[in-house]
VEXDREN-2710 file (C-alpha; in Angstrom, 1 decimal):
% VEXDREN-2710
k/r/px/py/pz
1/MET/123.0/118.3/87.3
2/PRO/120.9/117.0/90.3
3/GLU/122.8/116.3/93.5
4/GLU/123.0/112.8/94.9
5/PRO/121.2/112.5/98.2
6/SER/123.5/112.3/101.2
7/SER/123.6/109.0/103.1
8/ALA/121.7/110.8/105.9
9/GLN/119.0/111.8/103.5
10/SER/118.6/108.4/102.1
11/ALA/118.7/106.8/105.5
12/ALA/115.7/108.9/106.7
13/PRO/113.0/107.0/104.7
14/ASP/114.5/103.7/106.0
15/ARG/114.2/104.9/109.6
16/ASP/110.7/106.2/108.9
17/LEU/109.7/102.8/107.5
18/GLU/111.2/101.0/110.5
19/ALA/109.4/103.5/112.9
20/ALA/106.1/103.0/110.9
21/ILE/106.4/99.2/111.2
22/LEU/107.0/99.4/115.0
23/GLY/104.3/102.0/115.5
24/LEU/101.7/99.9/113.6
25/LEU/102.6/96.8/115.5
26/ALA/102.4/98.7/118.8
27/HIS/98.8/99.6/118.2
28/ARG/97.8/95.9/117.5
29/ALA/97.4/92.9/119.6
30/ALA/100.7/91.2/120.5
31/THR/100.0/88.3/118.1
32/SER/98.7/90.5/115.2
33/THR/100.5/91.0/112.0
34/ILE/100.8/93.8/109.5
35/CYS/101.6/93.9/105.8
36/PRO/104.6/95.9/104.7
37/SER/102.2/97.9/102.5
38/GLU/100.7/99.4/105.6
39/ALA/104.1/101.0/106.6
40/ALA/104.6/102.0/102.9
41/ARG/101.3/103.8/103.0
42/VAL/102.2/105.7/106.2
43/VAL/105.5/106.9/104.8
44/GLY/104.8/107.1/101.1
45/GLY/101.2/108.4/101.0
46/GLU/99.8/108.4/97.5
47/GLN/103.1/107.0/96.2
48/TRP/103.2/104.1/98.7
49/ARG/103.9/101.5/96.0
50/GLU/107.3/103.1/95.4
51/GLN/108.1/102.3/99.1
52/MET/107.3/98.6/98.9
53/ASP/110.8/97.3/98.4
54/ALA/112.1/99.6/101.0
55/ALA/109.4/98.5/103.4
56/ARG/110.3/94.9/103.0
57/ALA/114.0/95.8/103.5
58/ALA/113.1/97.7/106.7
59/ALA/111.2/94.7/107.9
60/ALA/114.2/92.5/107.2
61/ARG/116.5/94.8/109.2
62/LEU/114.1/94.7/112.1
63/GLU/114.0/90.9/111.8
64/ALA/117.8/90.7/111.8
65/ALA/117.8/92.9/114.9
66/GLY/115.5/90.4/116.7
67/VAL/112.6/92.7/116.9
68/VAL/110.1/91.2/114.5
69/ASP/109.4/87.9/112.7
70/ILE/108.6/87.7/109.0
71/THR/105.9/85.2/108.1
72/GLN/104.1/83.6/105.2
73/ARG/101.0/81.6/105.7
74/GLY/101.6/81.8/109.4
75/GLU/105.1/80.3/109.3
76/VAL/108.3/82.2/110.1
77/VAL/110.4/82.6/107.0
78/ASP/113.8/84.0/106.1
79/PRO/113.2/87.5/104.6
80/ALA/116.2/87.0/102.2
81/THR/114.5/84.1/100.5
82/ALA/110.8/84.9/101.0
83/ARG/109.0/85.5/97.7
84/GLY/105.4/86.8/97.5
85/PRO/103.3/88.3/100.2
86/ILE/104.8/88.5/103.7
87/ARG/103.4/89.6/107.0
88/ILE/105.3/91.2/109.9
89/ARG/104.7/90.4/113.6
90/ARG/106.4/91.3/116.9
91/ARG/108.8/88.6/118.0
92/PRO/107.3/86.8/121.0
93/ALA/109.1/87.8/124.2
94/ALA/111.3/85.1/125.8
95/THR/109.6/83.4/128.7
96/GLY/112.7/83.5/130.9
97/ARG/112.4/79.8/131.6
98/GLU/115.1/77.3/130.9
99/PRO/114.2/74.6/128.4
100/ASP/113.4/71.3/130.0
101/ALA/116.4/69.0/129.9
END
């Protein structure tokens, strides 16, 4: 009977996908976006399609951590409710200014 993967083994692809997303974004202009399929291709190679759900989940974790935004048609969306194609972009840095009162 095959052994179940350990939690450390199953977490490795998740970390790889998060690293792939961040790496792809680091090599793009600050306002550029990527598709989750780009990270899936980096991690999954020929079997990239099998990584698509995990790539979207990795993007959602990075969004929850405040690192990226998930967009559809240029608008920021909630990854938990987004259906259809999404894009990932770096979250704009805070300006450090107080809002005008």
